[in-house]
C-alpha positions, 0 to 999 in steps of 0.5 A: 862911811856914815852909820846910823845906830838905831835904837827901838823901844817896842810896845810891850811883848812885841820884840820877837814879832818885830825881829821876825818881821824885820828879818823877813821883810824890812831888812831885805827891803832896806838892802834892796834900796841900797842900804848896808844893814847890820842887825837886828840885835836884842838889848840884854837889859831891856826886853822891849828894845832892839838895836840895828845899824845901817850904813851909807857911803856919804851923807848925800848918799844917805839922803838920796837912798832914804828919800827914795825908800821912804817916799816909795811904794815898798815902805808906804804900801807894805812895811810902814803899816806893819812895823810902825804899830810895834814901835813905841819910840825910836832914835838914831845916832848918826856917826862917821867912821874914822880913817882907821875904822876896822870891821869885826875881823880887823879888815880895813873898812874905809871910804874917802868920804870926809864930812868936815 
C-alpha cells in the first residue's frame, strides 16, 4: 500500500475553515475518486497546520487516480478555487507499507504490491 502523509501550513486564521471545507467537500470528493482518506488532523504545536493521509494500492494506481481527479471537473470547477487560497504551503511524504503493517487495532493491512 502506498500512503501520502500530507502536511499543510494554512494562512493565518484559516485552519478551522480548511477543516470544515475538507470534511464537507474535499474528503468526500477524494473518496469518490477512489482514494482512501484518513484525516484531517490538527497539529498540536502549530495552530496553522493540518495533516492528513491518503492511500493507494500501488504507485500506478496512485498516478491514475490523481491524474483523473486533478484533471477532472470536481477539482477544477469546485474544489481548487475554494481550498487553494487557504493554503500557504504544503508538502507530502510518500511511503510504502511493510509486509507486517497493521492498522490501529492490530488488524493486518497488507497488499501484494512491492515497489522495489
